[in-house]
C-alpha positions as CSV (number, residue, x, y, z in Angstrom):
1,M,53.4,-81.2,-55.2
2,F,55.4,-83.6,-53.1
3,F,58.1,-83.1,-50.6
4,V,61.0,-84.9,-49.1
5,Y,61.7,-83.9,-45.6
6,V,64.6,-84.5,-43.0
7,L,63.9,-84.6,-39.6
8,K,66.6,-83.9,-36.6
9,S,65.9,-85.4,-33.2
10,T,66.4,-82.5,-30.7
11,Q,67.7,-84.9,-27.8
12,H,69.6,-87.7,-30.1
13,F,71.8,-87.4,-33.0
14,R,69.2,-89.0,-35.0
15,F,67.8,-88.0,-38.6
16,Y,64.5,-89.2,-40.1
17,V,63.8,-89.0,-44.1
18,G,60.4,-88.8,-45.0
19,M,58.1,-88.0,-48.2
20,T,54.6,-86.5,-48.0
21,S,52.2,-83.8,-49.5
22,D,52.1,-81.9,-46.5
23,V,55.2,-81.4,-44.4
24,Q,53.6,-79.3,-41.5
25,R,51.3,-82.1,-40.8
26,R,53.5,-84.9,-40.9
27,L,55.9,-83.0,-38.7
28,E,52.9,-82.7,-36.0
29,E,52.4,-86.4,-36.1
30,H,56.2,-87.2,-35.7
31,N,55.9,-85.1,-32.7
32,A,52.6,-86.3,-31.5
33,G,54.0,-89.8,-31.4
34,K,52.0,-91.1,-34.1
35,A,54.7,-92.0,-36.4
36,K,56.0,-95.5,-35.0
37,S,59.3,-94.8,-36.8
38,T,60.2,-91.7,-34.6
39,K,58.0,-92.1,-31.4
40,G,61.3,-92.9,-29.6
41,W,63.1,-90.1,-30.9
42,M,60.9,-87.1,-29.8
43,P,61.0,-84.0,-30.4
44,R,61.9,-83.4,-33.9
45,I,62.5,-80.6,-36.0
46,L,62.7,-80.0,-39.8
47,F,66.3,-79.8,-40.9
48,F,65.3,-79.1,-44.6
49,K,62.9,-80.3,-47.4
50,E,63.0,-80.5,-50.9
51,E,60.2,-80.1,-53.4
52,F,59.1,-82.2,-56.5
53,L,56.3,-82.0,-58.9
54,S,55.8,-86.0,-58.9
55,R,55.5,-88.7,-56.7
56,E,58.2,-90.7,-58.5
57,E,60.6,-88.0,-58.3
58,A,60.2,-87.5,-54.5
59,R,60.2,-90.8,-54.0
60,N,63.6,-91.4,-55.8
61,R,65.1,-88.8,-53.6
62,E,63.9,-90.2,-50.3
63,K,65.2,-93.7,-51.5
64,Y,68.8,-92.0,-52.3
65,L,68.6,-90.1,-48.8
66,K,68.1,-93.3,-47.0
67,S,71.0,-94.7,-48.6
68,G,74.5,-94.9,-47.2
69,Y,75.5,-92.1,-49.7
70,G,72.4,-90.4,-48.9
71,K,72.9,-90.3,-45.2
72,Q,76.3,-89.2,-45.3
73,W,75.3,-86.4,-47.4
74,I,72.7,-85.1,-44.7
75,K,75.4,-85.4,-42.1
76,E,77.7,-83.2,-44.1
77,K,74.9,-80.9,-44.9
78,W,74.0,-80.8,-41.0
79,S,77.9,-80.2,-40.2
80,R,78.0,-77.3,-42.9
81,S,74.9,-75.7,-41.5
82,S,75.5,-75.2,-38.0
83,G,79.3,-74.7,-37.9
84,D,81.8,-77.5,-36.8
85,R,79.4,-80.3,-35.8
86,A,82.1,-83.1,-35.7
87,S,81.5,-83.6,-31.8
88,D,78.1,-84.6,-32.6
89,F,79.3,-87.7,-34.7
90,S,81.7,-88.8,-32.1
91,E,79.2,-88.7,-29.3
92,A,76.6,-90.6,-31.6
93,A,79.5,-93.1,-32.5
94,E,80.3,-93.4,-28.8
95,S,76.7,-94.0,-27.7
96,S,75.8,-96.5,-30.3
97,H,78.9,-98.6,-29.1
98,N,77.8,-98.9,-25.4
């Protein structure tokens, strides 16, 4: 089995999309600072994961979620999952312009 997972920084409005066969191990590696791509945005929580039978299916989904449309889908899912998160988006937009 392969998983595509999305992590959310608890301190910043940043998401990370990855693929693995062991989600718990990868989450621990990310939070231990062993993943260069997420080291500056710790700690991270698992937002969601999806399971796939093949590596190819998982890789295709990971690529989609890393695309512009996929990123938008993740933000919309985040917004729906916890009520109105519009302030998260506006704060993130403001901080990225400073």
